[in-house]
Each structure stands twice: as structure tokens, then as C-alpha cells.
C-alpha positions in Angstrom: -0.1 0.0 0.1 2.6 2.4 0.9 4.7 1.4 -2.2 2.3 3.0 -4.1 2.4 6.6 -2.6 4.8 8.8 -4.1 6.0 12.4 -2.8 7.5 15.5 -4.6 10.7 16.1 -3.1 12.4 19.4 -3.7 14.4 21.6 -1.9 13.2 25.1 -0.6 14.4 27.8 1.7 11.6 29.2 4.1 11.5 31.0 7.5 11.8 29.2 10.8 8.4 30.1 11.8 7.2 28.5 8.6 8.7 25.1 9.2 6.0 23.4 11.4 4.9 20.1 9.8 8.0 20.2 7.2 10.5 17.7 6.9 14.1 18.6 6.5 15.7 18.0 3.1 19.2 17.2 4.4 20.9 16.5 7.8 21.9 19.5 10.1 25.3 19.4 11.8 26.9 21.7 14.3 30.3 22.9 14.1 30.7 23.5 17.7 30.3 20.6 20.4 27.1 21.7 22.9 27.5 21.9 25.6 31.1 23.0 25.3 32.8 20.6 28.2 32.7 17.2 29.3 29.7 16.0 31.0 28.2 13.1 33.0 25.8 10.9 30.9 24.4 9.5 34.4 23.5 10.2 37.6 26.3 9.0 39.8 29.8 9.8 41.2 32.6 11.3 39.4 35.9 9.6 40.6 39.2 8.3 39.3 38.7 4.9 37.7 41.9 3.8 39.9 40.5 4.5 43.1 36.7 2.3 42.3 37.6 -0.6 44.3 38.3 1.8 47.5 36.1 3.6 49.9 35.5 7.1 48.7 35.0 10.4 50.0 32.2 12.7 48.5 33.4 16.1 48.5 30.8 18.0 46.6 27.5 17.7 44.7 27.3 19.0 41.1 24.0 19.2 40.1 23.2 20.2 36.0 23.8 23.9 35.2 26.6 24.2 38.2 30.2 24.1 37.6 32.4 21.8 40.1 34.2 23.9 42.7 36.8 20.9 43.8 39.3 19.1 41.9 39.0 15.1 42.4 42.0 13.6 44.2 43.0 10.1 45.4 39.9 8.4 47.1 37.6 11.2 46.4 34.4 11.7 44.3 31.7 14.1 43.6 28.0 13.2 43.7 27.1 14.3 39.9 23.8 14.9 38.1 22.9 13.9 34.3 24.3 16.5 32.2 26.3 18.2 35.0 30.0 19.2 34.1 32.6 16.7 35.3 35.2 17.7 38.0 38.9 18.0 37.2 40.6 14.8 38.1 37.7 12.2 37.7 37.7 10.0 34.8 34.7 7.6 35.4 31.4 8.2 36.6 29.8 5.0 38.7 26.1 5.0 38.4 24.1 5.8 41.6 22.4 2.3 41.6 26.0 0.5 41.9 27.0 2.4 44.7 26.4 1.8 48.6 26.3 5.1 50.8 28.2 4.2 54.0 27.1 7.8 55.7 29.4 10.5 56.9 30.0 11.5 52.6 31.6 8.1 52.2 30.3 5.6 49.2 31.6 2.5 48.1 31.1 0.6 44.4 29.1 -2.6 45.4 29.8 -4.7 42.6 31.8 -8.1 43.7 34.6 -7.4 41.3 35.8 -4.0 40.6 38.5 -5.4 37.9 35.8 -6.4 35.9 32.8 -4.0 36.3 29.7 -3.9 34.4 28.2 -0.6 34.7 30.5 2.3 35.3 31.6 4.6 32.3 34.8 5.2 31.7 35.2 9.0 30.2 38.0 10.0 28.1 38.8 13.5 28.3 39.9 16.0 25.6 39.8 19.5 27.4 39.9 18.4 31.3 43.1 16.2 31.3 44.5 17.1 34.9 
């Protein structure tokens, strides 16, 4: 049934307010990265990959839209929300579901074998390398 339907496809230039109900003629790509910073893809804890097997001290909370104020050092992490900028010194984010809160601003990754984690995210930095 659909194979019998045809559409006339032509390119035309129109104003933005006239675009409702229209389909783009070609893909649009940005020449800038937005937002222009490394960000967390999940709610979790930004930390150093080398410290994941250790108990970590939570040194700050970073909501989306706020800039980290502290640098992550050995055995430290920052609670981070989706879309928030990653703090300097971090190279991994542990998903909040994979963390055990120990109280007094301390957490632990709760997977059995931290050498073979299944759900924390490794982040490769381009602009925030310590």
C-alpha cells in the first residue's frame, strides 16, 4: 500500500516560523560541541578509575547547570547529576544504582569484582585532562 504512494521532493528555503509540519531536506550538523564541556551521561559519582575499588569520600554535589568547585583527588568523588560538567581529576562515573552509601559523605562501589565492572562509565577527557 505504501509503495504506491509517491511524494514530490524538492528543496526550498523558508523562514523558521514556517517550518511547522515540514521535513528537512538534508541533515544539519553543528560545527561546535554543545555543551562545550565534558559532562556526565548518568546520575552517579565522578571519581578516578584507579580508586573505584576503594571507599570514597564525597567532596561535593554537582547538579546540572552548576560548575564543579573542587578537583577530584585520590579516594575522592563528587555526586554528579546527568548533564553536569565533570570535575577535573575524574576519569570515571559510577552509576548511582551501583553505589552503597556508607554515611558521613562516604560511598563504596558495590559490585563484587571491581576489576571487571559492568556498569560504570569510563570517560575519555579531551579538554579537562589534569
